[in-house]
All heavy atoms as an XYZ file, in Angstrom:
759
protein
N       0.814     -1.201     -0.021
C      -0.045     -0.021      0.051
C       0.862      1.308      0.001
O       1.901      1.230      0.527
C      -0.935      0.061      1.220
C      -1.962     -0.983      1.208
S      -3.247     -0.659      2.417
C      -4.512     -0.095      1.274
N       0.303      2.273     -0.599
C       0.993      3.544     -0.685
C       0.895      4.271      0.689
O      -0.021      4.007      1.440
C       0.467      4.453     -1.829
C       0.577      3.854     -3.189
C      -0.168      4.645     -4.262
C      -1.558      4.121     -4.307
N      -2.255      4.759     -5.348
N       1.859      5.174      0.937
C       1.756      6.045      2.148
C       1.915      7.493      1.785
O       2.396      7.756      0.622
C       2.893      5.672      3.217
O       4.149      5.885      2.507
C       2.759      4.216      3.701
N       1.565      8.403      2.560
C       1.697      9.818      2.446
C       2.107     10.463      3.741
O       1.636     10.035      4.747
C       0.319     10.368      1.871
C       0.506     11.876      1.480
C      -0.801     10.226      2.896
C      -0.707     12.468      0.706
N       3.044     11.422      3.679
C       3.362     12.132      4.880
C       2.205     13.064      5.286
O       1.421     13.481      4.541
C       4.705     12.921      4.708
O       4.361     14.030      3.776
C       5.827     12.102      4.203
N       2.289     13.468      6.588
C       1.279     14.336      7.075
C       1.376     15.716      6.348
O       0.395     16.304      6.020
C       1.326     14.536      8.633
C       0.191     15.293      9.204
C      -1.118     14.662      9.115
O      -1.219     13.357      9.367
N      -2.182     15.308      8.629
N       2.540     16.113      6.080
C       2.748     17.391      5.404
C       2.129     17.375      3.967
O       1.424     18.330      3.566
C       4.228     17.773      5.315
C       4.555     19.072      4.727
C       6.118     19.337      4.689
C       6.347     20.694      4.076
N       7.755     21.117      4.214
N       2.375     16.288      3.252
C       1.773     16.042      1.866
C       0.287     16.048      2.065
O      -0.446     16.576      1.182
C       2.372     14.837      1.220
C       3.820     14.856      0.917
C       4.372     13.497      0.541
O       3.918     12.462      1.025
O       5.221     13.464     -0.377
N      -0.199     15.261      3.012
C      -1.599     15.206      3.202
C      -2.278     16.621      3.527
O      -3.373     16.913      2.988
C      -1.984     14.250      4.374
C      -3.402     14.020      4.621
C      -4.171     13.407      3.448
C      -3.612     13.067      5.831
N      -1.657     17.446      4.307
C      -2.168     18.686      4.694
C      -2.330     19.595      3.440
O      -3.293     20.260      3.335
C      -1.305     19.418      5.716
C      -1.309     18.735      7.088
O      -2.312     18.002      7.337
N      -0.422     19.007      7.905
N      -1.331     19.476      2.508
C      -1.414     20.219      1.263
C      -2.584     19.694      0.457
O      -3.343     20.463     -0.120
C      -0.098     20.130      0.497
C       0.997     20.869      1.282
C      -0.297     20.709     -0.928
C       2.427     20.633      0.801
N      -2.754     18.399      0.363
C      -3.834     17.737     -0.458
C      -5.187     18.138      0.087
O      -6.106     18.425     -0.669
C      -3.685     16.276     -0.524
N      -5.273     18.137      1.430
C      -6.533     18.635      2.090
C      -6.880     20.048      1.781
O      -8.094     20.385      1.521
C      -6.536     18.305      3.544
C      -6.531     16.711      3.850
C      -7.693     18.874      4.315
C      -6.231     16.275      5.240
N      -5.895     20.894      1.864
C      -6.058     22.326      1.486
C      -6.595     22.515      0.033
O      -7.546     23.274     -0.198
C      -4.779     23.088      1.745
C      -4.954     24.565      1.520
C      -3.693     25.327      1.871
C      -3.847     26.788      1.791
N      -2.698     27.513      2.241
N      -5.987     21.801     -0.819
C      -6.405     21.809     -2.273
C      -7.794     21.321     -2.414
O      -8.615     21.757     -3.159
C      -5.389     21.038     -3.157
C      -4.027     21.682     -3.379
C      -3.177     20.800     -4.096
C      -4.154     23.073     -3.969
N      -8.172     20.255     -1.647
C      -9.465     19.637     -1.596
C     -10.519     20.671     -1.113
O     -11.605     20.858     -1.691
C      -9.542     18.366     -0.773
C     -10.886     17.739     -0.747
N     -11.335     17.021     -1.942
C     -11.847     17.701      0.184
C     -12.502     16.544     -1.660
N     -12.847     16.888     -0.466
N     -10.126     21.467     -0.103
C     -11.039     22.558      0.337
C     -11.255     23.502     -0.700
O     -12.432     23.971     -0.889
C     -10.414     23.174      1.643
N     -10.271     23.900     -1.459
C     -10.471     24.770     -2.590
C     -11.466     24.166     -3.613
O     -12.278     24.801     -4.161
C      -9.101     25.127     -3.278
C      -8.192     25.880     -2.495
C      -6.784     25.887     -2.824
C      -8.512     26.598     -1.381
C      -5.883     26.637     -2.085
C      -7.637     27.391     -0.625
C      -6.291     27.383     -0.919
N     -11.254     22.824     -3.906
C     -12.211     22.172     -4.823
C     -13.638     22.209     -4.264
O     -14.512     22.486     -5.114
C     -11.651     20.700     -4.902
C     -12.514     19.822     -5.837
C     -12.548     19.774     -7.181
C     -13.492     18.892     -5.329
N     -13.360     18.871     -7.641
C     -14.083     18.326     -6.542
C     -13.956     18.523     -4.104
C     -15.035     17.365     -6.371
C     -14.932     17.549     -4.089
C     -15.427     16.939     -5.178
N     -13.862     21.975     -2.973
C     -15.204     21.999     -2.410
C     -15.795     23.342     -2.708
O     -16.984     23.437     -3.037
C     -15.220     21.707     -0.947
C     -14.775     20.216     -0.624
C     -16.436     22.051     -0.266
C     -14.617     19.839      0.797
N     -14.977     24.401     -2.588
C     -15.576     25.738     -2.737
C     -15.532     26.268     -4.206
O     -15.869     27.431     -4.388
C     -14.839     26.717     -1.800
C     -15.045     26.355     -0.381
N     -16.220     26.580      0.274
C     -14.138     25.888      0.490
C     -16.088     26.151      1.509
N     -14.931     25.704      1.722
N     -15.184     25.367     -5.122
C     -15.240     25.733     -6.531
C     -14.142     26.578     -7.007
O     -14.307     27.233     -8.094
N     -13.041     26.693     -6.327
C     -11.895     27.542     -6.748
C     -11.143     26.834     -7.900
O     -10.976     25.635     -7.850
C     -11.045     27.841     -5.525
C     -11.745     28.596     -4.412
C     -10.755     28.828     -3.272
C     -12.252     29.968     -4.936
N     -10.579     27.635     -8.802
C      -9.964     27.093    -10.002
C      -8.716     26.257     -9.688
O      -8.318     25.353    -10.384
C      -9.585     28.197    -10.948
O      -8.696     29.153    -10.359
N      -8.036     26.533     -8.516
C      -6.862     25.749     -8.201
C      -7.186     24.583     -7.267
O      -6.261     23.952     -6.736
C      -5.737     26.677     -7.556
C      -6.334     27.429     -6.292
O      -7.547     27.442     -6.119
N      -5.473     27.961     -5.534
N      -8.407     24.302     -7.101
C      -8.763     23.182     -6.263
C      -8.598     21.791     -6.946
O      -8.769     21.711     -8.185
N      -8.329     20.804     -6.167
C      -8.139     19.402     -6.665
C      -8.874     18.520     -5.685
O      -8.636     18.528     -4.471
C      -6.661     19.112     -6.779
C      -6.528     17.645     -7.211
C      -5.882     20.084     -7.601
N      -9.741     17.636     -6.250
C     -10.383     16.610     -5.381
C      -9.396     15.727     -4.832
O      -8.438     15.275     -5.427
C     -11.343     15.844     -6.228
C     -12.138     14.830     -5.465
C     -13.061     13.928     -6.434
N     -13.771     13.069     -5.669
C     -14.116     11.834     -6.230
N     -13.847     11.575     -7.472
N     -14.847     11.006     -5.484
N      -9.568     15.419     -3.469
C      -8.712     14.501     -2.728
C      -8.956     13.066     -3.180
O     -10.059     12.571     -3.080
C      -8.924     14.618     -1.245
C      -8.046     13.797     -0.327
C      -6.592     14.246     -0.483
C      -8.476     13.839      1.075
N      -7.965     12.476     -3.877
C      -8.022     11.070     -4.276
C      -6.810     10.329     -3.752
O      -5.681     10.509     -4.169
C      -7.987     11.050     -5.828
C      -9.237     11.614     -6.468
C      -9.168     11.513     -7.978
C     -10.302     12.195     -8.635
N     -10.219     12.188    -10.099
N      -7.051      9.445     -2.730
C      -6.063      8.688     -2.096
C      -6.343      7.210     -2.135
O      -6.129      6.494     -1.221
C      -5.741      9.225     -0.716
C      -5.277     10.620     -0.521
C      -5.251     10.995      0.976
C      -3.920     10.805     -1.156
N      -6.863      6.769     -3.185
C      -7.264      5.312     -3.299
C      -5.961      4.458     -3.111
O      -4.971      4.560     -3.735
C      -7.844      5.017     -4.692
O      -8.242      3.754     -4.759
N      -6.148      3.449     -2.207
C      -5.101      2.441     -1.991
C      -4.030      2.842     -0.994
O      -2.990      2.192     -1.056
N      -4.285      3.838     -0.246
C      -3.236      4.334      0.761
C      -3.431      3.681      2.131
O      -4.553      3.428      2.590
C      -3.312      5.769      0.883
C      -2.539      6.568     -0.169
C      -3.091      6.721     -1.407
C      -1.375      7.082      0.125
C      -2.372      7.392     -2.427
C      -0.663      7.831     -0.936
C      -1.150      7.916     -2.053
O      -0.488      8.600     -3.136
N      -2.404      3.514      2.816
C      -2.371      3.164      4.260
C      -2.277      4.508      5.022
O      -1.284      5.198      4.990
C      -1.096      2.343      4.534
C      -1.039      1.976      6.037
O      -1.638      2.560      6.836
N      -0.279      0.893      6.365
N      -3.413      4.836      5.625
C      -3.585      6.138      6.314
C      -3.673      6.075      7.860
O      -4.201      6.907      8.531
C      -4.766      6.863      5.725
C      -4.795      7.055      4.149
C      -6.039      7.677      3.716
C      -3.641      8.042      3.855
N      -3.116      4.934      8.345
C      -3.222      4.726      9.829
C      -2.579      5.794     10.595
O      -3.019      6.193     11.620
C      -2.740      3.381     10.123
C      -3.665      2.217      9.694
C      -2.499      3.125     11.632
C      -3.215      0.820      9.901
N      -1.418      6.263     10.134
C      -0.614      7.264     10.929
C      -0.955      8.699     10.580
O      -0.201      9.608     10.949
C       0.853      6.973     10.791
C       1.179      5.574     11.425
O       0.787      5.318     12.457
N       1.969      4.817     10.794
N      -1.952      8.984      9.803
C      -2.273     10.306      9.312
C      -3.469     10.851     10.142
O      -4.299     10.138     10.620
C      -2.560     10.343      7.851
C      -1.443      9.929      6.992
O      -1.381      8.809      6.521
N      -0.415     10.810      6.842
N      -3.411     12.207     10.238
C      -4.540     12.837     11.007
C      -5.446     13.619     10.176
O      -5.092     14.530      9.325
C      -3.841     13.765     12.047
C      -4.885     14.392     12.950
O      -6.032     14.180     12.924
N      -4.360     15.201     13.870
N      -6.823     13.246     10.234
C      -7.817     13.947      9.454
C      -8.816     14.607     10.429
O      -9.854     15.075     10.040
C      -8.631     12.928      8.683
C      -7.813     12.214      7.572
C      -7.207     11.007      7.843
C      -7.803     12.759      6.359
C      -6.534     10.376      6.912
C      -7.065     12.128      5.406
C      -6.484     10.883      5.662
N      -8.394     14.826     11.618
C      -9.195     15.426     12.684
C      -9.802     16.757     12.232
O      -9.163     17.722     11.868
C      -8.440     15.592     14.005
C      -9.248     16.007     15.181
C      -8.338     16.093     16.426
N      -7.764     14.749     16.514
C      -8.030     13.911     17.505
N      -8.729     14.275     18.506
N      -7.327     12.768     17.580
N     -11.167     16.817     12.196
C     -11.899     17.996     11.869
C     -11.850     18.432     10.459
O     -12.257     19.514     10.017
N     -11.339     17.616      9.511
C     -11.203     17.973      8.156
C     -12.468     17.764      7.350
O     -13.319     16.891      7.620
C     -10.160     17.140      7.449
S      -8.477     17.468      8.017
N     -12.718     18.616      6.436
C     -13.857     18.621      5.464
C     -13.457     17.779      4.300
O     -12.735     18.278      3.407
C     -14.397     19.944      5.047
C     -15.696     19.858      4.339
O     -16.165     18.788      3.993
O     -16.294     20.941      4.137
N     -13.782     16.490      4.238
C     -13.408     15.650      3.148
C     -14.546     15.218      2.246
O     -14.504     14.194      1.607
C     -12.756     14.329      3.636
C     -11.530     14.629      4.647
C     -11.036     13.321      5.273
C     -10.416     15.321      3.889
N     -15.543     16.070      2.188
C     -16.725     15.792      1.436
C     -16.419     15.459      0.025
O     -15.519     16.274     -0.615
C     -17.747     16.864      1.379
C     -18.425     17.134      2.749
C     -19.360     18.316      2.720
N     -18.435     19.496      2.688
C     -18.876     20.704      2.302
N     -20.084     20.878      1.840
N     -18.042     21.679      2.340
N     -16.903     14.392     -0.582
C     -16.645     14.159     -2.024
C     -15.308     13.559     -2.354
O     -14.903     13.391     -3.466
N     -14.516     13.224     -1.341
C     -13.172     12.733     -1.540
C     -13.205     11.272     -2.010
O     -14.297     10.569     -1.779
C     -12.320     12.818     -0.310
O     -12.861     12.161      0.757
N     -12.223     10.706     -2.493
C     -12.072      9.321     -2.846
C     -10.959      8.651     -1.981
O      -9.745      8.925     -2.187
C     -11.667      9.155     -4.355
C     -11.503      7.714     -4.779
O     -11.557      6.804     -3.900
O     -11.292      7.488     -5.983
N     -11.369      7.880     -1.022
C     -10.441      7.247     -0.131
C     -10.621      5.697     -0.268
O     -10.397      4.917      0.651
C     -10.673      7.660      1.402
C     -10.456      9.159      1.564
C     -10.848      9.461      3.117
C      -9.027      9.611      1.255
N     -11.123      5.272     -1.396
C     -11.448      3.873     -1.573
C     -10.118      2.944     -1.416
O      -9.055      3.452     -1.677
C     -11.954      3.633     -3.008
O     -11.063      4.154     -3.995
N     -10.353      1.767     -0.957
C      -9.373      0.760     -0.757
C      -8.183      1.255      0.219
O      -7.076      0.824      0.035
C      -8.699      0.336     -2.176
C      -9.759      0.042     -3.150
N     -10.374     -1.219     -3.140
C     -10.286      0.658     -4.162
C     -11.246     -1.289     -4.126
N     -11.254     -0.073     -4.764
N      -8.592      2.017      1.175
C      -7.585      2.476      2.112
C      -7.722      1.785      3.451
O      -8.750      1.216      3.784
C      -7.732      4.022      2.386
S      -7.192      5.080      1.074
N      -6.717      1.881      4.303
C      -6.733      1.587      5.684
C      -6.637      2.827      6.470
O      -5.699      3.598      6.315
C      -5.633      0.550      6.151
C      -5.674     -0.683      5.262
C      -5.649      0.267      7.597
C      -4.473     -1.566      5.507
N      -7.606      3.056      7.316
C      -7.750      4.318      8.015
C      -7.995      4.114      9.540
O      -8.954      3.335      9.921
C      -8.868      5.255      7.525
C      -8.692      5.551      6.119
C      -8.856      6.566      8.323
C      -9.763      6.407      5.402
N      -7.128      4.630     10.411
C      -7.416      4.574     11.833
C      -8.477      5.646     12.142
O      -8.245      6.823     11.957
C      -6.108      4.914     12.599
O      -6.394      4.993     13.991
N      -9.655      5.150     12.609
C     -10.802      6.034     12.777
C     -10.476      7.061     13.870
O     -11.239      8.074     13.971
C     -11.986      5.241     13.063
O     -12.372      4.430     11.936
N      -9.623      6.715     14.800
C      -9.324      7.751     15.862
C      -8.768      9.043     15.299
O      -8.884     10.124     15.924
C      -8.432      7.146     16.934
O      -7.194      6.860     16.382
N      -8.169      8.948     14.205
C      -7.659     10.158     13.567
C      -8.651     10.893     12.732
O      -8.510     11.900     12.089
C      -6.517      9.767     12.551
O      -6.947      9.005     11.468
N      -9.933     10.418     12.759
C     -11.055     11.017     12.015
C     -12.029     11.836     12.844
O     -13.068     12.232     12.388
C     -11.779      9.894     11.223
C     -11.174      9.294     10.047
C     -12.021      8.110      9.534
C     -11.002     10.308      8.940
N     -11.702     12.024     14.109
C     -12.680     12.756     14.974
C     -13.105     14.047     14.368
O     -12.347     14.822     13.854
C     -11.992     13.085     16.363
C     -11.832     11.916     17.207
O     -12.505     10.920     16.950
N     -10.910     11.910     18.110
N     -14.442     14.243     14.269
C     -15.179     15.330     13.765
C     -14.884     15.612     12.251
O     -15.121     16.726     11.753
C     -14.682     16.648     14.520
C     -14.932     16.568     16.076
C     -14.391     17.844     16.704
C     -16.465     16.423     16.327
N     -14.325     14.635     11.529
C     -14.182     14.731     10.063
C     -15.486     14.616      9.386
O     -16.443     13.865      9.811
C     -13.217     13.648      9.603
N     -15.579     15.273      8.253
C     -16.754     15.172      7.428
C     -16.455     14.450      6.169
O     -15.705     14.881      5.270
C     -17.274     16.636      7.061
C     -18.602     16.629      6.278
O     -19.070     15.666      5.903
N     -19.072     17.853      5.993
N     -17.070     13.185      6.113
C     -16.774     12.324      4.957
C     -18.100     12.210      4.165
O     -18.297     11.221      3.399
C     -16.332     10.948      5.366
C     -14.874     10.850      5.925
C     -14.592      9.496      6.520
C     -13.930     11.122      4.736
N     -18.929     13.230      4.232
C     -20.243     13.222      3.538
C     -19.929     13.101      2.072
O     -19.086     13.766      1.472
N     -20.675     12.270      1.344
C     -20.665     12.079     -0.105
C     -19.257     11.568     -0.598
O     -18.944     11.648     -1.754
C     -21.056     13.295     -0.913
C     -22.486     13.680     -0.559
O     -23.305     12.860     -0.558
O     -22.743     14.948     -0.351
N     -18.387     11.024      0.346
C     -17.097     10.462     -0.119
C     -17.283      9.125     -0.626
O     -18.254      8.404     -0.367
C     -16.184     10.433      1.188
N     -16.240      8.737     -1.436
C     -16.285      7.404     -2.013
C     -15.371      6.523     -1.212
O     -14.043      6.708     -1.194
C     -15.793      7.429     -3.491
C     -15.884      6.134     -4.189
C     -17.073      5.514     -4.411
C     -14.761      5.536     -4.621
C     -17.149      4.374     -5.134
C     -14.758      4.295     -5.347
C     -15.999      3.678     -5.531
O     -16.080      2.548     -6.231
N     -15.845      5.639     -0.391
C     -15.200      4.889      0.610
C     -15.270      3.323      0.374
O     -15.348      2.602      1.315
C     -15.730      5.268      2.010
C     -15.690      6.788      2.331
C     -16.392      7.065      3.643
C     -14.280      7.271      2.416
N     -15.297      3.003     -0.925
C     -15.448      1.554     -1.272
C     -14.236      0.734     -0.713
O     -13.102      1.134     -0.806
C     -15.467      1.448     -2.701
C     -15.512     -0.050     -3.203
C     -15.610     -0.094     -4.706
C     -15.532     -1.458     -5.302
N     -16.422     -2.501     -4.735
N     -14.489     -0.344     -0.003
C     -13.513     -1.260      0.535
C     -12.534     -0.587      1.535
O     -11.439     -1.144      1.622
C     -12.771     -1.969     -0.561
C     -13.686     -2.809     -1.450
O     -14.657     -3.441     -0.878
O     -13.428     -2.879     -2.713
N     -12.844      0.450      2.210
C     -12.079      1.053      3.246
C     -12.074      0.236      4.513
O     -13.141     -0.260      4.831
C     -12.525      2.510      3.560
C     -11.678      3.054      4.768
C     -12.275      3.379      2.322
N     -10.964      0.030      5.111
C     -10.903     -0.658      6.371
C     -10.706      0.294      7.458
O      -9.627      0.895      7.606
C      -9.734     -1.637      6.381
C      -9.558     -2.466      7.646
O     -10.414     -2.320      8.548
N      -8.590     -3.276      7.776
N     -11.792      0.672      8.162
C     -11.715      1.629      9.265
C     -11.333      0.892     10.568
O     -12.061     -0.140     10.874
C     -13.119      2.298      9.446
C     -13.519      3.240      8.419
C     -14.298      2.859      7.409
C     -12.961      4.539      8.361
C     -14.636      3.749      6.329
C     -13.265      5.428      7.294
C     -14.166      4.964      6.383
N     -10.316      1.237     11.239
C      -9.883      0.606     12.439
C     -10.066      1.596     13.628
O      -9.651      2.735     13.687
C      -8.365      0.269     12.341
C      -8.173     -0.685     11.181
C      -7.889     -0.384     13.673
C      -6.718     -0.956     10.859
N     -10.776      1.096     14.572
C     -10.962      1.935     15.848
C     -12.412      2.479     15.873
O     -13.272      2.093     15.046
N     -12.712      3.308     16.815
C     -14.069      3.893     16.991
C     -14.235      5.089     16.142
O     -13.242      5.826     15.757
C     -14.304      4.306     18.448
C     -14.268      3.121     19.330
C     -14.571      3.455     20.752
C     -14.381      2.244     21.683
N     -14.683      2.602     23.133
N     -15.468      5.353     15.681
C     -15.729      6.449     14.733
C     -17.035      7.268     15.031
O     -17.782      7.548     14.162
C     -15.737      5.896     13.371
C     -16.700      4.731     13.200
N     -16.337      3.498     13.570
C     -18.012      4.645     12.891
C     -17.390      2.646     13.379
N     -18.398      3.328     12.951
N     -17.291      7.584     16.329
C     -18.625      8.093     16.605
C     -18.857      9.525     16.140
O     -19.931      9.995     16.041
C     -18.679      8.006     18.202
C     -17.215      8.097     18.589
C     -16.514      7.334     17.521
N     -17.742     10.271     15.908
C     -17.974     11.658     15.554
C     -17.695     11.988     14.035
O     -17.580     13.102     13.699
C     -17.026     12.549     16.450
O     -15.732     12.242     16.172
C     -17.375     12.461     17.868
N     -17.674     10.933     13.295
C     -17.420     11.173     11.793
C     -18.792     11.313     11.059
O     -19.724     10.465     11.340
C     -16.653      9.913     11.254
C     -16.407     10.051      9.749
C     -15.368      9.788     11.974
N     -18.857     12.185     10.144
C     -20.125     12.340      9.312
C     -19.955     11.564      8.049
O     -19.076     11.824      7.261
C     -20.279     13.847      8.991
C     -21.460     14.037      8.055
O     -22.195     13.145      7.755
N     -21.510     15.235      7.534
N     -20.728     10.438      7.909
C     -20.725      9.588      6.754
C     -21.936      9.847      5.909
O     -22.218      9.089      4.947
C     -20.730      8.183      7.159
C     -19.429      7.706      7.770
C     -19.311      7.415      9.178
C     -18.300      7.522      7.026
C     -18.214      6.950      9.712
C     -17.100      7.066      7.598
C     -17.029      6.718      8.856
N     -22.741     10.917      6.135
C     -23.948     11.157      5.391
C     -23.663     11.175      3.888
O     -22.909     12.030      3.423
C     -24.710     12.514      5.838
C     -25.229     12.406      7.217
O     -25.507     11.357      7.654
N     -25.336     13.619      7.809
N     -24.398     10.237      3.189
C     -24.233     10.243      1.692
C     -23.062      9.487      1.213
O     -22.825      9.449     -0.046
N     -22.156      9.116      2.084
C     -20.949      8.441      1.582
C     -21.225      7.060      1.036
O     -22.163      6.369      1.483
C     -19.952      8.325      2.770
N     -20.451      6.648      0.072
C     -20.582      5.297     -0.491
C     -19.668      4.365      0.370
O     -18.475      4.669      0.390
C     -20.206      5.188     -1.944
C     -20.264      3.771     -2.442
C     -21.523      3.250     -2.799
C     -19.208      2.992     -2.643
C     -21.595      1.936     -3.213
C     -19.178      1.732     -3.075
C     -20.468      1.140     -3.394
O     -20.647     -0.090     -3.764
N     -20.236      3.438      1.026
C     -19.435      2.597      1.918
C     -19.498      1.090      1.552
O     -19.311      0.163      2.352
C     -20.045      2.627      3.392
C     -19.806      4.071      4.064
C     -20.793      4.231      5.261
C     -18.357      4.209      4.428
N     -19.724      0.810      0.242
C     -19.709     -0.585     -0.255
C     -18.463     -1.280      0.074
O     -17.339     -0.810     -0.347
N     -18.614     -2.395      0.722
C     -17.398     -3.209      1.059
C     -16.598     -2.718      2.217
O     -15.530     -3.326      2.605
N     -16.895     -1.479      2.782
C     -16.160     -0.945      3.925
C     -16.354     -1.857      5.218
O     -17.320     -2.448      5.430
C     -16.633      0.509      4.182
N     -15.242     -1.883      5.931
C     -15.279     -2.709      7.172
C     -14.905     -1.804      8.396
O     -14.114     -0.835      8.225
C     -14.378     -3.966      7.205
O     -12.990     -3.384      6.977
C     -14.747     -4.851      6.090
N     -15.565     -2.057      9.518
C     -15.312     -1.271     10.698
C     -14.914     -2.274     11.803
O     -15.677     -3.099     12.223
C     -16.536     -0.514     11.067
C     -16.993      0.496     10.125
C     -17.791      0.213      9.057
C     -16.596      1.829     10.348
C     -18.125      1.201      8.121
C     -16.974      2.799      9.443
C     -17.758      2.475      8.393
N     -13.634     -2.173     12.189
C     -13.152     -3.043     13.302
C     -12.661     -2.186     14.506
O     -12.190     -1.029     14.218
C     -12.014     -4.003     12.775
O     -10.998     -3.124     12.242
C     -12.468     -4.892     11.701
N     -12.614     -2.782     15.666
C     -12.159     -2.056     16.841
C     -10.664     -1.888     16.850
O     -10.202     -1.056     17.612
C     -12.773     -2.808     18.112
C     -14.226     -2.647     18.305
C     -14.568     -1.173     18.409
O     -13.990     -0.381     19.082
N     -15.720     -0.799     17.794
N      -9.940     -2.764     16.212
C      -8.537     -2.610     16.206
C      -7.939     -3.404     17.400
O      -8.599     -4.222     17.994
N      -6.620     -3.142     17.636
C      -5.890     -3.977     18.579
C      -6.064     -3.301     19.958
O      -5.909     -2.153     20.181
C      -4.441     -4.094     18.268
C      -3.687     -4.875     19.178
C      -4.248     -4.643     16.832
């Protein structure tokens, strides 16, 4: 699986925010097939992103907005009570408590 540094991710999330707001320099967040266990998405607006086929530690998703995101076959590890999944595609996604 691919990995991304937190610094690279922060830049990608910023560009995604521009995309959400329709700015010309915005780029949709597409991280299909990444291992995102050590990355922090806390409080991020990830609406409409593509995180399919990823492994994500849900504890790093506190207060994240994944509304309308494409989350096919994502493996969520840990608890996820404060994540917004409204309208997200979760086909094949798994939710486990972790170790």
